[in-house]
GUGU-386807 format. One record per residue: x, y, z of N, C-alpha, C in turn. Coordinates in steps of 0.2 Angstrom, whole numbers, plus 5000, padded with zeros to 4 digits. Example, Ala and Ser with C-alpha at 12.3 -4.5 7.8 and 13.67 -1.06 7.14 Angstrom:
BEGIN
506649725039506249785039506649845039506449895035506849955036506450005039
***
This chain:
BEGIN
499249925399499049945395499149905388498549905384498749865378499449875374499849845369500349855365499949885359500249955357499849965350500249905345500849895346501449865340501849825346502049775342502549715345503149735341503649735345504449745342505049655340504949635337505249575341506049575335506349575339507149585341507649525340507849505335508649445332509149475334509449415339510349455341510649445335511349465336511749465331512149375331512949375328512949315329513449315337513349255339513349235347512949265351512549305350512149335356511449295356511049325360510449265363509949355366509249315366508749355368509149395375509649385380509649415382510049495381510149505375510649575375509849625373509249605370508849665372508549665378508749625385508449625389508049685393508649755391508549835396508049865389507949825383507649875378507049915380506649865384505849875388505949955389506449975393506450055397506650115391506650085385506950145378506250135377505650115375505150115370504350135376503950155372503350175377503150135379502750125385502350045385501750035380501750085374501150045369501750015364502249985367502949975359502949885365502549835363502749775368503549745362504249735368504949725365505049665367505049605359504849525363505549495358506049495361506749475362506549375361506749385352506649315353507349265352507449205354507949165356508049115350508749125350509049065345508949015346508748935343509148885346509948875346510148825355510748825355510948875360510248905362510848975369510048965372510149005378509549035383509048975384508548995384508048945385507948905381508248885376508548845369509148805369509348815375510048785374510148715373509548655373509648605372509548585364509048645360509148625352509548625350509648595344510348605340510348685336510848705334511048745330510848715322510248815321510148795313510648765306510748755302511248745298511048815291510648845291510648895289510348945290510549035288510249065290509349075288509249035283508549035280508248985286508548935288508248895292508248925301508548985301508549005307507849015305507849075301507249135298506449105299506549035297505948995298505648985304506248975308506248935314505848995318506249065318505849125322505249135320505149155311504549165310503949125313504149055312503549035318503349045325504049075327503749105334503349175332503549205328503249275327502449255326502449215320501749175321501249185327501649135330501149115337501249175340501649195342501449255345501249335346501249315337500849395337500249405337499749465340499349485343498949525339499049525333498649565329498749645328499249665332499249735332499849725327500049795326500649815319501249795323501649755319502149735322502949745318503549735321504049785318504649725318505149705314505749655314506249705314506649675320507249725320507949675320508349685318509149625317509549675317510149655319510749695321511249625318511749645313512349615311511849545305512249485308511749425307511049415306510849465312510349445313509849505306510049555303509749575298509649535292510249495293510049445285509349385289509549385294508949335296508049385297508149435297507349455298507349495290507449495286507449495280507249435277507449385278507249315277506649285282506649335288505849295291505349345286505549395285504849425282504749385275505049365272504749315267504549255269504749225274504449165277503749175280503749235283502849265284502549295281502749285274502149305268501949215266502649165265502349125265501849115268501749115275501349105281500349125280500749155276500049185276499949265281500649275286500449335289500549385285499949445291500049525288500949545287501049575284501849595282501949635287502549645291502749695296502649755292502449815300502249875298503249915292503549855297504449905297504849835298505149825294505849785296506649845294506849835300507349855304508049815303508549845299509149795297509749865301510049825305510449875307511149835307511749875307512649845305512749785301512449795296512549745288512249765282512949765280512749765271512149735269511949755262511449705259511649645258511149595257511149535256511649515248511649545245512049525240512849545241512949595244513649615247513749575251514349535249514749475255515049505262514949475266515149505271515749515272516249565278516849565276517149505278516749485285517249425286517049355282517549335280517349285276517649205281517449135276517449075277518149055284518549105282519049095288518949105294518649155295518549195301518149135308517949105305517449075313517948995314518548995309518948935309519748955314519749045316520149065317520149005326521049025329520949005337520549045339520449025345520249075350520449145350521149125352521449185353521249255348521249235343521449275337520749305334520149265336519449275334519149325341519449325347519249365351519549415350519949425348520549495344520049495342519849495336519649525331518949535332518649515338517849535339517949595343518649585348518549645352518849715349519049715342518949745335518449795335518149755334517249795334516849815341517249795344516649815350516449755351516349695352515849605350516049585358516649585360516749535369516649575374516049515375515549535381516049545388515849605391516249655397516349575402516649565406516849525410516849445406517049445400517049385398517749335401517549275403518349245408518449195400519349185402519249135395518849045395518849015402518348985403517648975399517349055400516649035397516749055390517249095389517249115382517449035377517848985380518148935377517548865378517148885383516648815383515948845381515848915381515048915378515148965373515349045373515149085367515449085362516449065363516549035355516149015352516048945355515548905350514848935348514748955351514248995348514249055343514649085345514849125338515049095334515549025333515949015328515148985324514648935325514148915323513748965320513749035323513249075320513549105314514349125315514549125309514649115303514849035305514648985300514148985295513448995298513049025293512849085292513149125293513249195292513649215284514249185283514849175279514449135271514149095275514249055269513249065267513149105268512249135267512349155260512049125255511849135249511349195246511549245244511149305244510649295237510349235235509949215231509249245233509449275235508849335238508849375232509149385228509349465222508749465219508349405218507749435214507049445220507149435225506749445232506449485233505849525234505849585239505249575245505249615250504749595253504349645254503549635256503049685256503149725261503649765262503849805270504249845271504349915271504749955272505349945275506149955271506549945277506849985280507150005285507550065291508250045289508550065287509450025289509750085293509850035296510250095303511250075304511450125302512350115301512750145306513250115310513650155312514250195309514350255308514550295305515450255305515550225310516250205310516450125312515650095307515750035308516250005303516849965304517249935299517149895296516449845297515949805294515449805288515349875288514849915285515249945279514749955274515250015268514450075269514650135272514050185272513850185263514250185258514050175252513450155250513550085252513150035247512450015254512350025261511850015265511250045259511250085257510450125252510250065248511050015246510549965241510049895245510249915252509449875252508749905253508849945249508049955245507849905238508449875237508449815231508049775231507649785240507249725243506749705247506449775243505849815247505449805242504749835242504049865236503949905239504249925246503949985251504250035252504950055249505550105250505750095256506550115256506950115259507150175264507450175269507650225273508250235276508750255274509550265279509550325284509950275290509950345297510450315299511050345298511650335299511750385309512150325310512350355320512850355320513050385327513850375329513950315332514650315327514850265333515050195328515350125332515750065327514850025327514949955327514749895325514249865330514249905337513849895342513649955346513950015342513550065346513050065348512550045343511850055344511650025352511649985353511749935361511850005364512050055364512150115370511750145368511350155363510950225359510450195358509950155361509450115360508750185358508950245360508650305361508550305353509250305349509250305342508750275338508650225341508250175337507450185338507350195343506650225345506350285342507150335342506850395338506750385334506850355327507050305319506350295318506150255322505550225323504950275324504850325331504750365327504650415322505350425319505350475313505050445309504950385306504650355299503950335302503750355306503150355309502750275311503050235314502850175317502150195321501950145319501250155325501350135331501350165336501250145343502150155347502350195343502850245345502850325344502350335343502550405344502150435336502250385332501950415324501450375319501250385315500850325312501050345304501050275301501350285295500750295291
***
């Protein structure tokens, strides 16, 4: 069956394309779930880490440009990935690609609001950083100290460094795509009263959907995202814009 929509997914800090490996079963066949791999991990492990969110976004925007099939497409990002997909939408317009049917930002305050984890967090000792991450539900199951120190934490630190220094010079920019904001009601890293301010960054309207749980709960409730896409009428998910 030919996909009616492509869903490009950007992971959170420390994550890889693998975090989306089970998402295909949550969407109809008409939705092609396309996990995007960041440089420095997975199939791109030999490539250097990007120096900024903007550099990362342009790199992934080139992948979207190359993999786009001409059907409507959605950009989804979680936490740091939310900043990345916003910047990707800006870059894709510069590339001359049609705007996304929707940009979904999950578990992140708007660009002009500084992250609650500041610049000292990426430099914390291993044990303290893991404890902080465990407090928001972000420690991968079965993570051994050896794997944490040798692989996972270096990735996490590299991503956190570019996320905490992200400059909202975006304040005067907006994208030509509607924004859907997903926020966990018990997420300590998100201000529920402020997430609607993502609306400042779009010319096409902003919808906020709050779901149960903490920072990473959506990954156990992917049906919530599928339902939200249908509710806002994304083509290929059971609705029409």
